[in-house]
Structure formats: C-alpha cells, structure tokens
TORROTOR-15337 format. One line per 5 residues: number of its first residue (from 1); their letters; for each residue x, y, z of N, C-alpha, C. Coordinates in steps of 0.05 Angstrom, whole numbers, plus 5000, padded with zeros to 4 digits. Each point is the difference from the previous one (the first is absolute). Layout:
N
NUM = A = X/Y/Z/X/Y/Z/X/Y/Z; ...
This chain:
215
1 = MDLKK = 6703/1210/4575/5016/4984/5012/5018/4986/4976; 5025/5001/5005/5021/4984/4984/4998/4973/5010; 4986/4983/4985/4992/4973/5008/5027/4980/5000; 5017/5005/4979/5025/4983/4998/5019/5007/5030; 5003/5026/4999/5016/5009/5019/4989/4986/5030
6 = YILEE = 4973/5003/5005/4988/4993/5025/5006/4970/5005; 4994/4985/4981/5008/4971/4998/5025/4993/5013; 5018/5011/4986/5030/4998/5002/5009/5005/5028; 4992/5024/5011/5010/5011/5024/4983/4997/5023; 4970/4991/4996/4985/4997/5025/4992/4970/4998
11 = VKPQH = 4990/4989/4981/4992/4974/5002/5023/4982/4996; 5020/5004/4985/5023/4981/4998/4994/4975/5000; 4987/4993/4978/4996/4971/4993/5025/4982/4998; 4999/4976/5004/5022/4980/4993/4999/4998/4971; 5024/4996/4990/5003/4996/4971/4986/5020/4986
16 = SNAVL = 5006/5026/5005/4987/5023/4990/5002/4999/4966; 5023/4988/4991/5000/4996/4970/4980/4987/4986; 4986/4983/5015/4983/4978/4992/4971/5017/4997; 4995/5016/5018/4977/5018/5001/5000/5029/4984; 5019/5008/4995/5005/5025/4987/5018/4998/4978
21 = GVRRF = 4994/5019/4981/5019/4995/4975/4999/5026/4985; 5018/5002/4981/4999/5023/4980/5000/4992/4975; 4983/5009/4980/4998/4992/4972/5001/5022/4983; 5013/5000/4974/5000/5020/4980/4983/4988/4977; 4987/5020/4987/4985/4989/4976/5007/5023/4979
26 = QKGEY = 5004/4996/4974/5004/5020/4979/4973/5009/4993; 5001/5020/4986/4973/5009/4986/4992/4983/4980; 4970/4992/5005/4988/4987/4983/5003/4970/5008; 5012/4992/5022/5004/4973/5015/4975/4994/5014; 4985/4977/5000/4982/4994/5018/5009/4990/5027
31 = IYMPP = 4988/5009/5021/5010/4992/5022/4985/4974/5006; 4972/4998/4994/4986/4975/5000/4978/5001/4981; 4987/4981/4988/4978/5003/4984/4984/4971/5005; 4973/5000/4993/4991/4973/5006/5007/4979/4976; 5001/4974/5008/4988/4990/5025/5019/5000/5027
36 = TKPNE = 5023/5012/4998/5017/5000/5019/4989/5013/5027; 5002/4988/5024/4992/5013/5025/5023/4998/5015; 5015/5026/5003/5026/5004/5015/4996/4993/5029; 5019/4991/5009/5001/4993/5032/5017/5024/5014; 4997/5024/4989/5013/5022/5010/4981/5024/4997
41 = VFQMV = 4999/5021/5024/4989/5024/4993/5023/5015/4996; 4993/5024/4982/5021/5019/4990/4990/5029/5010; 5022/5016/5005/4998/5028/5006/5020/5016/4981; 4989/5021/4992/5014/5019/4982/5025/5011/5016; 5023/5002/4990/5025/5016/5008/5003/5024/4982
46 = SGVVK = 5000/4992/4974/5007/5020/4983/4984/4990/4971; 4993/5020/4983/4988/4993/4976/4971/5001/5000; 4989/4989/4977/4968/4996/4998/4995/4976/4988; 4974/4985/5015/4988/4978/4993/4977/5005/4990; 4989/4985/4979/4973/5002/4990/4987/4973/5009
51 = IGSYT = 4975/4997/5014/4987/4980/5005/4975/4998/4984; 4991/4979/4996/4970/4996/4987/4993/4973/4993; 4981/4993/4983/4988/4977/4996/4998/4995/4969; 4982/4981/4992/4996/4996/4973/4970/4996/4993; 4995/5006/4975/4972/4999/4991/4999/4968/4990
56 = IDGDE = 4974/4995/4992/4994/4971/4991/5019/4995/4975; 5006/5023/4982/5014/4996/4978/5027/4998/5005; 5011/5005/5027/5027/4999/5005/5015/5028/5000; 4984/5020/4995/5015/5027/5000/5002/5011/5028; 5023/5015/5004/5008/5012/5025/4985/5023/5007
61 = VCYDF = 4989/4999/5022/4985/5022/5012/5017/5010/5026; 5007/5022/4998/5013/5019/5025/4985/5009/5017; 5000/4995/5029/4983/5011/5019/5018/5018/5019; 5025/4999/4996/5015/5018/5023/5029/5003/4993; 5015/5020/5005/5030/5004/4997/5008/5002/5031
66 = LFRQE = 5018/4986/5004/5010/5000/5029/5029/5009/5002; 5008/5014/5020/5026/5010/5006/5002/5010/5030; 5027/5007/5006/5003/5013/5028/4987/4983/5025; 5015/4974/5004/4996/4986/5022/4968/4986/5002; 4985/4999/4976/4977/4987/4997/5004/4971/4999
71 = VFGNL = 4981/4987/5011/5003/4970/5002/4979/4987/4982; 5010/4976/4991/4980/4988/4981/5009/4966/4997; 4983/4988/4991/5003/4969/4999/4975/4986/5004; 5009/4973/5006/4970/4979/5005/5003/4996/5027; 4983/5007/5021/5000/4991/5025/4984/4970/5005
76 = SYLNG = 4989/4990/4980/4987/4976/4999/4975/5002/5015; 4990/5022/5003/4971/4998/5013/4972/5002/4981; 5007/4992/4975/4980/5001/4980/4988/4976/4994; 5011/4976/5010/4989/4976/4990/5006/4995/4970; 5022/5003/4990/5009/4997/4974/4987/5020/4979
81 = QFFEF = 4991/5020/5010/4990/5024/4977/5020/5016/4994; 5024/5000/5012/5021/5019/4992/5008/4996/4968; 4998/5019/4987/5008/5001/4970/5008/5023/4996; 5024/5007/5008/5012/5027/4994/5029/4996/4988; 5009/5021/4985/5025/5002/4991/5013/5026/5014
86 = AKAVT = 5025/4997/5000/5014/5029/5011/5025/4999/4981; 5007/5021/4989/5018/5005/4977/5014/5027/5008; 5027/4998/4996/5019/5021/5007/4997/5023/4976; 4991/5024/5005/4996/5024/4980/5028/5015/4998; 5014/4998/5021/5027/5011/4999/5020/4978/5011
91 = DCELT = 5027/5002/4998/5018/4984/5017/4989/5006/5026; 4998/4977/5022/4991/5000/5027/5018/4983/5017; 4998/5010/5022/5009/4983/5024/4978/4995/5018; 4998/4974/5009/4977/4993/5021/5011/4985/5018; 4989/5006/5027/5005/4982/5026/4979/4977/4995
96 = TYDLS = 5012/4974/5005/4981/4979/5001/4998/4990/5031; 4974/4991/5007/4996/4989/5026/4989/4973/4993; 5011/4978/5015/4985/4974/4999/4971/5000/5008; 4985/4987/4984/4972/5004/5006/4990/4989/5028; 5008/4978/5010/4991/4992/5025/5011/5019/5020
101 = FYKKI = 5025/5003/4997/5010/5021/5021/4986/5029/5002; 4989/5010/4979/4986/5024/4995/4972/4995/5011; 4985/4978/4997/4978/5002/5008/5000/4995/5033; 5018/4990/5010/5002/4996/5026/5006/5025/5015; 5019/5015/4989/5005/5026/5014/4980/5024/4996
106 = IVHDH = 4985/5000/4981/4981/5019/5001/4975/4992/5022; 5001/4977/5004/4980/4991/5023/5009/5004/5025; 5025/4990/5008/5011/4996/5023/5017/5022/5012; 5008/5019/4984/5013/5025/5013/4982/5025/4993; 4995/5012/5028/4979/5019/4996/5007/5025/4983
111 = LVSEW = 5029/5005/5001/5008/5024/4985/4999/4995/4972; 5005/4976/4990/5002/4994/4972/4969/4994/4989; 4983/4991/5020/4971/4995/4995/4987/5029/4994; 5007/5019/5016/4988/5028/4997/5010/5008/4975; 5025/5000/4995/5009/5010/4972/4986/4988/4979
116 = FNRMV = 4995/4977/4999/4988/4981/4979/4972/5011/4997; 4984/5003/5022/4974/5010/4997/4998/5025/4989; 5019/5024/5005/5002/5025/4991/5005/4998/4970; 5017/4979/4991/5003/4999/4972/4976/4986/4986; 4985/4982/5011/4978/4989/4985/4978/5018/4999
121 = VSRWC = 4997/5017/5023/4974/5023/4994/5014/5018/4986; 5022/5008/4995/5006/5022/4980/4996/4991/4976; 5005/4973/4993/4996/4991/4971/4971/4996/4993; 4983/4994/5025/4972/5000/4990/4988/5027/4999; 5012/5017/5009/4993/5029/4998/5008/5007/4972
126 = KVETK = 5021/4993/4991/5010/5010/4975/4983/4984/4975; 4993/4977/5003/4980/4988/4986/4973/5013/5000; 4990/5000/5021/4969/5015/5004/5003/5025/4985; 5020/5018/5005/5001/5028/4991/5003/4999/4968; 5014/4978/4989/5002/4999/4974/4973/4990/4986
131 = LFKIC = 4984/4985/5014/4972/4992/4992/4982/5023/5001; 5000/5017/5022/4984/5024/5000/5005/5020/4979; 5022/5003/4994/5010/5017/4975/4990/4994/4974; 5004/4972/4991/4989/4992/4980/4967/5000/4995; 4985/5002/5025/4974/4999/5004/4989/5032/4995
136 = TLSPM = 5015/5016/5009/4994/5027/5001/5012/5023/4983; 5027/4997/4992/5012/5021/4986/4998/4994/4970; 5001/5024/4986/5001/5000/4972/5024/4985/4990; 5000/4989/4973/5023/4988/4991/5025/5015/5004; 4995/5025/4993/5031/5016/5001/5007/5004/5028
141 = DRILS = 4982/5004/5019/5007/5001/5025/5014/4977/5013; 4988/4974/4989/5014/4971/5010/5026/5005/4991; 5006/5006/4975/5028/4999/4991/5020/5019/5019; 4986/5024/5002/5017/5021/5017/5007/4989/5029; 4977/4989/5010/5003/4988/5029/5023/4980/4999
146 = LFQEM = 4998/4982/4981/5023/4978/4996/5028/5011/4998; 5003/5022/4987/5025/5014/4993/5008/5009/5027; 4983/5013/5013/5007/5012/5030/5009/4980/5018; 4986/4976/4999/5009/4981/5021/5024/4990/4991; 5010/4996/4976/5025/4985/4989/5019/5023/4997
151 = DQKIE = 4995/5029/5000/5018/5020/4993/5028/5001/5022; 5014/4982/5000/5026/5002/5016/5025/4984/4985; 5024/5005/5009/5023/4985/4991/5008/4981/5020; 5005/4975/4984/5007/4975/5017/5030/4992/4992; 5013/4992/5018/5027/4994/4994/5001/4968/4995
156 = DSNGK = 5014/4991/4979/4999/4975/4991/5024/4987/5014; 5008/4974/4997/5022/4985/5013/5030/5008/4991; 4999/5018/4979/5026/5008/4990/5004/5029/5010; 4981/5014/5015/5002/5026/5011/4993/5021/4978; 4984/4993/4979/4993/5019/4982/4972/5006/5010
161 = FIHLP = 4990/5025/4999/4973/5009/5008/4981/5003/4974; 4976/4989/5002/4985/4999/4978/4970/5013/5004; 4988/5017/4985/4976/5009/5004/4977/4979/4996; 4988/4992/5020/4982/4976/5001/4978/5003/4976; 4988/5022/4994/4981/5001/4978/5010/4992/4973
166 = SLMTD = 5024/5011/4998/5012/4991/4972/5004/4971/4995; 5000/4983/5020/4998/4972/4995/4975/4988/4991; 4977/5017/5000/4975/4989/4998/4988/5000/4973; 4994/4978/4986/4989/5001/4974/4969/5008/5004; 4987/5006/4971/4974/5009/5003/4982/4979/5008
171 = LEISQ = 5005/4975/4993/4986/4973/5006/5001/5002/5033; 5021/5000/5011/5004/5001/5031/4977/5021/5012; 5004/5026/4987/4987/5018/5011/4968/4997/4998; 4992/4986/4977/4976/4994/4996/4990/4981/5023; 5015/4981/5004/4993/4978/5020/4997/5011/5029
176 = LTGLT = 5015/5019/5005/5001/5012/5029/4979/5022/5000; 4986/5012/4982/4980/5017/4998/4972/4991/4992; 4998/4974/4990/4972/4990/4990/4994/5014/4975; 5017/5008/4988/4994/5010/4967/5013/4983/4981; 4990/5007/4971/5011/4984/4980/5027/5013/4994
181 = RQTVA = 5015/4982/4987/5027/5012/4991/4999/5022/4978; 4976/4999/4986/4997/5022/4980/4994/5024/5012; 4979/4997/5024/4996/5026/5015/5026/5014/5012; 5017/4985/5014/5023/5008/5010/5015/5012/4974; 5006/4989/4977/5016/5014/4983/4988/5022/4991
186 = KLLKS = 4977/5004/4996/4984/5024/4990/5002/5022/5020; 5001/4994/5028/4999/5024/5017/5027/5006/5006; 5019/4981/4999/5030/5012/5003/5008/5015/4978; 4990/4993/4974/5009/5015/4979/4987/5030/5002; 4974/4997/5010/4988/5027/5004/5012/5018/5022
191 = YQRVY = 5014/4989/5021/5014/5014/5019/5024/5010/4989; 5018/4988/4980/5020/5004/4988/4996/5026/4980; 4976/4997/4984/4994/5021/4986/4991/5027/5013; 4988/4997/5021/4993/5024/5013/5022/5016/5017; 5019/4982/5014/5020/5007/5014/5028/5000/4990
196 = GMPLF = 5005/4989/4977/5020/5002/4983/5023/4977/5016; 4991/4984/5016/5018/4976/5011/4984/4975/5007; 5016/4979/5000/4988/4975/5009/4993/4998/5031; 4980/4989/5006/4993/4999/5025/5020/4983/5018; 4999/4973/4993/5015/4981/5012/5028/4997/4993
201 = KTKKI = 5013/5019/4987/5026/5001/4993/5011/5023/5010; 4988/5013/5019/5014/5028/5014/4993/4998/5025; 5016/5020/5017/4994/5004/5030/4981/5019/5007; 4992/5017/4979/4985/5024/5006/4970/4991/4993; 4981/5009/5014/4967/4999/4994/4991/5026/5002
206 = KSLNN = 4984/5006/4978/4988/5029/4998/4970/4994/5009; 4990/5029/5005/4971/4997/5009/4987/4992/4976; 4979/4986/5000/4982/4990/4982/4979/5010/4996; 4990/5006/4973/4971/5005/4993/4992/4976/4981; 4984/4980/5017/4991/4980/4987/4988/5002/4975
211 = QSLQK = 4980/5024/4997/4989/5005/4976/5013/5001/4976; 5025/5016/5004/5021/5002/4979/5011/4973/4993; 5001/4983/5020/5014/4973/4995/4983/4982/4984; 4972/5005/4999/4980/4982/4988/4997/5009/4973; 5010/5022/4993/4996/5010/4971/5016/4988/4977
C-alpha cells in the first residue's frame, strides 16, 4: 500500500498539510535522538536511515538499517521506555505523519489497519530471524547472511544509487551479527585474502569455504 497516496485520495483528511509532510535530511543528520520524543511517524521515501539506542556509557548501538517505505518513530505505546535514535546514513527524504492522526487511522481504517499489521508482523519476523541466525550460525555465516540481506542498491534523495553494504562499518556489522568488532575485521580480512576482493565493498559474492576463511 502507498499509504500517503491512499490517505490523500481515499481518506481525504481536512487540513492534509497538518497531518502529512515531507522532510529531507542530509547524511549524518539525526532525525531524532533521546531525550527527544517526536510527535511524528516517519516513512522512508528515499535514502537509508540507521536506528539504534545507547549503552550505559553513551555509545551508539545500531540495530537496523531502514529504507524503501519502512516506517519508524515513537508510537508512545511503551510507557516512556522509548530511547531510540534515528540517523540519516545517506541524504534522505521522509514522509511524516502526525502521530495522533496516524494512531487513529491504523485502528479505524480497516485497509490501513491490515497494512499496519502486515508491516508489524514483517518486522517481528525480521527480528526473530536475526536472533535465530545469531544463535545458530557460525560467525562467518552470520556475516554472509547480513551481506545477503543488505545486498541491494538504494536511491538517495539526490537520485544517486548506493550499494547498501558499502555504508556499513565493521562496528555496525558486529552489532548486527552479535560478534566483536575484532572478529568481524579478522573474518573480512580473511575473505579478502582468499577471494581477492572485499566483501562489503563489492556487488559479487563468491562461494565460501569457511575452513579457508578461518586460517
């Protein structure tokens, strides 16, 4: 469902400019960060956004990269426990929805409600699959699985196409795979030594022999 189009053409809210908007963010700019609790829900139009939280020491921890119509923000269902940042990884454009309006329409419009439920279930599945892989796959297979998940080109708000894995740092890869940064760096170096090219900087992925990579 194209939610914005559906709202404008079918719901036709009064004062649509008050409940729908468009915002642009430059690479490296925060959409929000604690203690800010935005009164908007955001949907990706173009570009990539990183979401995450903070350790006790204040270090950022990434737990997802969002793109292509994905929705994020604070729906105020967590009794004040929302402690998330959202940061533009590329120049990006977002559709914004007034929080009160969004919460009403996902309940009272059956088509939007079904769309919302599908989106939530998809996100649950994504998180559960990630946890399963962390619990069951070898370290190298976790990295390969993450690469395969992210192996696509994303258009930013300037019309430039960017290979998503090339945006990811060793630290972010480690956070998304449950590995240490040192382990990630070691395995990526092993991959480059065996296959003559870096994994997260190329479109191609070769068949792997994990025993070779562990040497």
